[in-house]
C-alpha positions in Angstrom: 11.3 1.8 10.6 14.6 1.5 12.3 15.2 3.0 15.7 18.1 5.2 14.5 15.9 6.8 11.8 13.1 7.3 14.3 15.4 8.9 16.8 16.9 11.1 14.0 13.5 12.5 13.1 12.2 13.2 16.6 13.9 16.5 16.9 14.1 18.8 13.9 16.8 21.5 14.6 16.7 24.9 13.0 19.2 25.6 10.2 22.5 26.9 11.6 25.7 28.0 9.8 29.2 27.4 11.0 32.5 28.6 9.6 36.0 28.0 11.0 37.5 31.5 11.1 41.1 30.3 11.8 43.4 32.3 9.6 45.9 30.5 7.3 48.8 32.4 5.6 48.7 31.7 1.8 52.0 30.7 0.1 53.5 33.1 -2.5 55.6 32.5 -5.6 57.1 34.6 -8.4 54.9 34.5 -11.5 54.3 36.7 -14.4 51.5 39.4 -14.4 47.9 38.4 -14.6 44.9 39.9 -16.5 41.5 40.5 -14.8 39.2 37.5 -15.4 35.8 37.8 -16.8 33.4 35.7 -14.6 30.3 34.1 -16.1 27.0 35.4 -14.9 25.7 33.1 -12.1 22.2 31.8 -11.9 20.5 33.3 -8.8 19.4 30.7 -6.3 15.8 30.7 -5.2 15.6 31.9 -1.6 11.8 32.1 -1.3 11.9 29.1 1.1 13.8 31.1 3.7 12.2 33.3 6.2 13.3 37.0 6.7 15.1 36.0 9.8 17.0 33.2 8.0 17.8 35.6 5.1 19.3 38.0 7.7 21.4 35.1 9.1 22.7 34.5 5.6 23.8 38.1 5.2 25.5 38.2 8.6 27.3 34.8 8.0 28.5 35.9 4.5 30.6 38.6 6.2 32.3 35.9 8.4 33.5 33.8 5.5 37.2 34.0 4.8 38.0 32.6 1.4 41.7 32.8 2.2 41.3 30.2 5.0 41.8 27.0 2.9 41.1 24.7 5.9 37.8 26.4 6.7 36.8 26.5 3.0 37.4 22.8 2.7 35.1 22.2 5.7 32.5 24.7 4.5 29.0 23.1 4.6 30.5 19.7 5.3 28.4 19.3 8.4 25.1 19.8 6.5 26.4 17.5 3.7 27.2 14.8 6.2 23.8 15.1 7.9 22.1 14.8 4.5 24.2 11.8 3.6 23.4 10.0 6.9 19.7 10.9 6.4 19.7 9.5 2.9 21.4 6.3 3.9 18.9 5.7 6.8 16.0 6.5 4.5 17.3 4.0 1.9 17.8 1.3 4.5 14.2 1.8 5.6 12.9 1.4 2.1 15.0 -1.7 1.5 14.0 -3.4 4.7 10.2 -2.7 4.2 8.6 -5.8 2.8 5.3 -4.6 1.3 5.0 -7.9 -0.6 4.3 -9.7 2.7 1.2 -7.7 3.3 0.0 -8.3 -0.3 0.6 -12.0 0.2 -1.4 -12.0 3.4 -4.4 -10.4 1.6 -4.0 -12.9 -1.2 -4.1 -15.7 1.3 -7.2 -14.2 2.8 -8.9 -14.1 -0.6 -7.9 -17.8 -1.2 -9.4 -18.9 2.1 -12.7 -17.1 1.4 -12.9 -18.6 -2.0 -12.2 -22.1 -0.6 -15.6 -22.0 1.2 -18.3 -23.0 -1.2 -21.6 -24.2 0.1 -22.8 -25.5 -3.2 -22.4 -29.2 -4.1 -22.7 -30.8 -7.5 -25.4 -33.3 -6.7 -26.7 -35.6 -9.4 -30.1 -37.1 -9.3 -32.8 -37.3 -6.7 -31.3 -40.2 -4.7 -27.9 -38.4 -4.4 -29.6 -35.4 -3.0 -31.4 -37.3 -0.2 -28.2 -39.3 0.5 -26.0 -36.2 1.0 -28.6 -34.0 2.6 -28.3 -35.6 6.1 -24.6 -34.7 6.5 -24.5 -31.5 4.5 -25.2 -29.1 7.4 -22.5 -30.7 9.5 -20.0 -30.5 6.6 -20.8 -26.8 6.1 -20.4 -26.0 9.8 -17.1 -27.9 10.0 -15.7 -26.3 6.9 -16.8 -22.8 8.2 -15.0 -23.4 11.5 -11.8 -24.3 9.7 -11.9 -21.4 7.3 -12.9 -18.9 10.1 -9.9 -19.9 12.2 -7.5 -19.3 9.3 -9.2 -16.0 8.4 -8.9 -14.8 12.0 -5.2 -15.6 12.1 -4.6 -13.7 8.9 -6.7 -10.8 10.2 -4.5 -10.6 13.3 -1.4 -10.4 11.2 -2.9 -7.8 8.9 -3.9 -5.6 11.9 -0.3 -5.7 13.1 0.9 -4.7 9.6 -1.7 -1.8 9.6 -0.4 -0.5 12.9 3.2 -0.6 11.7 2.3 1.1 8.5 0.5 4.0 10.3 3.6 4.4 12.5 5.7 4.5 9.3 3.5 7.2 7.9 4.0 9.3 11.0 7.8 8.8 10.9 7.8 9.7 7.2 6.1 13.0 8.0 8.9 13.8 10.5 11.5 12.7 7.9 10.0 15.0 5.4 10.3 17.9 7.8 13.8 16.9 8.7 14.8 16.8 5.0 13.3 20.3 4.6 15.5 21.5 7.4 18.6 20.1 5.7 17.5 21.7 2.4 17.1 25.1 4.0 20.5 24.8 5.7 22.2 23.9 2.5 20.4 26.8 0.7 21.7 29.2 3.4 25.3 28.0 3.0 25.1 28.3 -0.7 23.5 31.8 -0.7 26.0 33.1 1.9 28.9 31.6 -0.1 27.7 33.1 -3.4 27.3 36.5 -1.8 30.8 36.4 -0.3 32.3 35.1 -3.5 30.7 37.8 -5.6 31.8 40.5 -3.1 35.5 39.2 -3.1 35.6 39.0 -6.9 34.1 42.4 -7.4 36.3 44.2 -4.8 39.4 42.5 -3.4 40.2 40.5 -6.6 39.7 43.5 -8.8 41.9 45.7 -6.6 44.7 43.1 -6.6 44.5 42.7 -10.3 44.6 46.4 -10.9 47.5 46.7 -8.4 49.4 44.0 -10.3 48.8 45.7 -13.6 50.0 49.0 -12.2 53.1 47.8 -10.4 54.2 45.0 -12.7 55.6 43.2 -9.6 55.6 39.4 -9.6 54.5 39.3 -6.0 51.5 41.5 -6.7 50.6 39.3 -9.7 51.0 36.1 -7.6 48.7 37.6 -4.9 46.0 38.3 -7.5 46.4 34.8 -9.0 46.3 33.2 -5.6 43.1 35.0 -4.7 41.5 34.1 -8.0 42.5 30.4 -7.4 40.9 30.6 -4.0 37.8 32.0 -5.5 37.6 29.2 -8.0 38.1 26.6 -5.2 35.4 28.1 -3.2 33.1 28.2 -6.2 33.7 24.5 -6.8 32.8 23.9 -3.1 29.6 25.8 -3.5 28.8 23.7 -6.6 29.3 20.6 -4.5 26.9 21.9 -2.0 24.4 22.6 -4.8 24.6 18.9 -5.8 23.8 17.9 -2.2 20.9 20.3 -2.2 19.6 18.7 -5.4 19.6 15.3 -3.7 17.6 16.9 -0.9 15.1 18.2 -3.4 14.7 14.7 -5.0 14.4 13.1 -1.6 11.2 15.0 -0.7 8.9 13.5 -3.4 10.4 10.1 -2.8 9.5 10.3 0.9 5.9 11.3 -0.1 5.7 8.4 -2.6 6.7 5.9 0.1 4.3 7.5 2.5 1.4 7.4 0.0 2.1 3.7 -0.6 2.0 3.0 3.1 -1.2 4.9 3.5 -2.9 3.1 0.6 -1.9 -0.3 1.9 -3.1 0.6 5.4 -6.5 1.7 3.9 -6.7 -1.5 1.9 -6.1 -3.6 5.1 -8.8 -1.6 7.0 -11.3 -2.0 4.1 -10.6 -5.7 4.1 -11.1 -6.0 7.9 -14.2 -3.8 8.3 -16.0 -4.8 5.0 -14.8 -8.0 3.4 -14.6 -10.2 6.6 -18.1 -9.2 8.0 -19.7 -9.6 4.6 -18.2 -13.0 4.3 -19.4 -14.0 7.8 -22.9 -12.7 7.1 -23.1 -14.7 3.9 -22.0 -17.8 5.8 -24.8 -17.3 8.4 -27.3 -16.9 5.5 -26.0 -20.1 3.9 -26.4 -22.1 7.1 -29.9 -20.6 7.7 -30.9 -21.6 4.2 -29.7 -25.1 4.9 -31.7 -25.2 8.1 -34.8 -24.2 6.1 -34.1 -26.8 3.4 -33.8 -29.5 6.0 -37.0 -28.4 7.7 -38.9 -28.4 4.3 -37.4 -31.8 3.6 -38.6 -33.2 6.9 -42.1 -31.8 6.3 -42.1 -33.4 2.8 -41.1 -36.8 4.2 -44.0 -36.6 6.7 -46.4 -35.8 3.9 -45.0 -38.6 1.8 -45.3 -41.0 4.6 -49.0 -40.0 5.2 -49.7 -40.4 1.5 -47.9 -43.7 1.5 -50.0 -45.0 4.4 -53.2 -43.9 2.8 -52.2 -45.5 -0.5 -51.3 -48.8 1.3 -54.6 -48.8 3.1 -56.5 -48.0 -0.1 -54.6 -50.8 -1.9 -55.3 -53.2 1.0 -58.9 -52.2 1.0 -59.1 -52.6 -2.7 -57.5 -56.0 -2.6 -59.8 -57.2 0.1 -62.8 -55.8 -1.8 -61.8 -57.3 -5.1 -61.1 -60.7 -3.6 -64.4 -60.6 -1.8 -66.2 -59.6 -5.0 -64.4 -62.3 -7.0 -65.1 -64.9 -4.4 -68.8 -64.0 -4.2 -69.8 -62.6 -7.5 -66.7 -62.8 -9.8 -67.3 -59.1 -10.5 -64.9 -56.8 -12.4 -62.1 -54.8 -10.7 -63.0 -51.2 -9.6 -61.8 -48.9 -12.4 -62.0 -45.8 -10.1 -59.3 -47.2 -7.9 -57.0 -47.8 -10.8 -57.8 -44.4 -12.2 -57.0 -42.7 -8.9 -53.7 -44.6 -8.6 -52.7 -43.7 -12.1 -53.5 -40.0 -11.6 -51.6 -39.9 -8.3 -48.5 -41.4 -9.9 -48.6 -39.0 -12.8 -49.1 -36.0 -10.5 -46.2 -37.2 -8.3 -43.9 -37.6 -11.3 -44.9 -34.1 -12.6 -44.1 -32.5 -9.3 -40.7 -34.2 -9.0 -39.8 -33.1 -12.6 -40.9 -29.6 -11.8 -38.8 -29.5 -8.6 -35.8 -30.8 -10.5 -36.2 -28.3 -13.3 -36.7 -25.4 -10.9 -33.6 -26.4 -8.9 -31.5 -26.7 -12.0 -32.5 -23.2 -13.2 -31.8 -21.7 -9.8 -28.3 -23.3 -9.7 -27.5 -22.1 -13.3 -28.6 -18.5 -12.3 -26.6 -18.7 -9.2 -23.5 -19.9 -11.1 -23.9 -17.0 -13.6 -24.2 -14.5 -10.7 -21.1 -15.9 -9.0 -19.1 -15.6 -12.2 -20.3 -12.0 -12.7 -19.3 -11.1 -9.1 -15.9 -12.7 -9.5 -15.3 -10.8 -12.8 -16.3 -7.5 -11.2 -14.0 -8.1 -8.2 -11.0 -8.9 -10.5 -11.7 -5.8 -12.6 -11.8 -3.6 -9.4 -8.5 -5.2 -8.1 -6.8 -4.5 -11.5 -8.0 -0.9 -11.4 -6.6 -0.5 -7.9 -3.3 -2.0 -8.9 -3.0 0.4 -11.9 -3.5 3.5 -9.8 
C-alpha cells in the first residue's frame, strides 16, 4: 500500500462538526405575495450507528446552523466530503497498483517446476535398462539440484508477497475503521441539517408566510420567499451529503472484499510453502532412495550372474574335456544329463527374465494411472478454489 494511505489510516479521528457562523445579510426584492408551501414527508435517517454522546452533539450543533448564512451553507459538510473523496481516491489507487496476478504467476511457475521433475524414464528392452542404469542416479541428482534451486528462488519471492499481503490486510482494517468514521461524521452532518431544516420550515418560514399573508406587503412576501429558497438550497446540500454517505456505505464491503482476497492469497502461499514444497522434497528423497536400492539389487544380481556364468563355463569345460576323453578312449556317447541341465537352466533364466519384465511393466502402468488420478484430483481442487 502507498505511504500516504498508510499514514492516512494510522490515526482515526472522532467525528466532529464545524459550521461557519459568519452572518450574511440576504438581499431583498419586491415580489408578489406567496402561499405557504406543502413540504413532502422526509425519510428518517437511521442514526443507530451513533452513540448517545454523538446524538447529543448533533442536537447541539443543529442549533448553531444558520440557514441564512449562504457562505456557511455552501461549505456545510464540505470538509467531510473532501476527506471521503481523498480517502476513496487513495483506496482506488491502492487497488489499481496491486498486482495479484504476479503472485498467481509465481505459484503457476512453482507448479511447472515441480512437474518438470520426473524420475521415470521410458526404457525399452533389457539392454536399454542396463545401459541407462549406470548414469540414472547422477541424472536424477543433477535434475533435482536444478529444480530445487529454482523452487527456492520462487519460494523466497512468495514469502515476500505473503508478508506484503499481511501488511495490506492490517492497513485495510484501519481503512475500514477510517471509512466508518467518515460515515458517522457525514451522518451527523445530515441529521443536524435535517433537524435544523425541519425546525426552520415549521417555525420561521410559517411565521413569515403568515405575516406576508396578513400584511400583503411585498417585502414580507419577499422575505418568506427568500427563506423558502434558502431552505431549498440547504435541502439540496443535505442531499449532496447523502450521496457522499452512500459512497461511504458502498466502500465498506469493497474494502472487506479486497481484504478477503489478500487473506486468501496469503493463506494459499502459506499452504504452498509449508505443505507442497516439503511433500515434493520428501518424494524426491524417496525416489533417490529407491534408485539406490535398485542399483544395489542390480549389483547383487550381476554378482550372482557372474558366479553362475563361471560355474557354467567350468561345467562346460569339464564336459568338453570329459567328452573328448571319452571319444578318444571309448568313442562313448555325450552325457545327456549335462545337456538336460543346460537346457533347464536356460529355460529357467528366460522365464525369470520374462517375469521380471512383465512385473515391471505392470508396476509402471499402475504408477502411470495413479499419477494421472493425482493430477486430475489436483486440477479439480484448484478449479473449486478458483470458483469460491
